[in-house]
C-alpha positions in Angstrom: -8.1 -18.9 9.4 -7.4 -22.4 7.9 -7.5 -24.2 11.1 -11.3 -23.1 11.8 -12.0 -24.5 8.2 -10.7 -27.9 9.2 -12.6 -27.8 12.5 -15.9 -26.8 10.7 -15.4 -29.5 8.4 -14.5 -32.1 10.8 -17.5 -31.3 13.1 -20.1 -29.4 11.1 -22.8 -30.6 13.8 -21.2 -28.1 16.1 -22.5 -25.1 14.8 -26.1 -24.6 14.9 -25.9 -22.7 11.3 -23.4 -23.7 8.9 -24.7 -22.2 6.0 -24.2 -18.6 7.7 -20.8 -19.4 9.3 -19.3 -21.0 5.5 -20.7 -17.5 4.3 -18.6 -15.6 7.3 -15.6 -17.4 6.2 -15.8 -16.6 2.4 -16.6 -13.2 3.1 -13.7 -12.6 4.8 -10.3 -13.1 3.6 
């Protein structure tokens, strides 16, 4: 999921909980 990671970095404001989101990505391969 590299594209999703890039979008998160590009628009971190879009996500209300960037911490939870980031943790989920790290947890999943």
